C-alpha positions in Angstrom: -187.2 144.2 49.3 -188.2 140.9 47.7 -187.4 137.7 49.3 -185.7 134.8 47.6 -187.8 132.0 46.5 -187.5 128.7 48.4 -185.8 127.1 45.4 -183.1 129.7 45.5 -182.5 129.1 49.2 -182.3 125.4 48.5 -179.7 125.9 45.7 -177.7 128.2 47.9 -177.7 125.7 50.7 -176.6 122.9 48.4 -173.9 125.1 46.9 -172.4 125.9 50.3 -172.6 122.3 51.5 -170.8 121.1 48.4 -168.2 123.8 48.8 -167.6 122.8 52.5 -167.4 119.1 51.5 -165.0 119.9 48.7 -162.8 122.1 51.0 -162.7 119.4 53.7 -161.7 116.7 51.2 -159.0 118.8 49.7 -157.6 119.6 53.1 -157.6 116.0 54.1 -155.9 114.6 51.0 -153.5 117.4 50.1 -151.6 117.4 53.4 -148.8 114.8 53.3 -146.9 113.6 56.4 -143.3 112.8 55.7 -142.7 109.1 56.5 -140.2 108.4 59.2 -137.5 105.9 58.7 -137.3 102.9 61.0 -134.0 104.1 62.4 -135.4 107.3 63.7 -138.3 105.5 65.4 -135.9 103.5 67.6 -135.4 105.2 70.9 -131.8 105.5 72.0 -131.2 104.4 75.5 -128.8 106.8 77.3 -127.2 105.7 80.5 -127.5 108.1 83.3 -124.5 108.3 85.6 -125.6 109.5 89.0 -123.0 111.4 90.9 -124.0 111.3 94.5 
């Protein structure tokens, strides 16, 4: 079984590195968070009535 030449290994390595980088960039930029409005960020203060 013949082995691959070093150049082929190098090209295969570059190919997979570029594929991984492309996949990572796409995952980072394609996911969008929905922005929250300023009203929903305000925490509501609820009074607690203790019944002893």
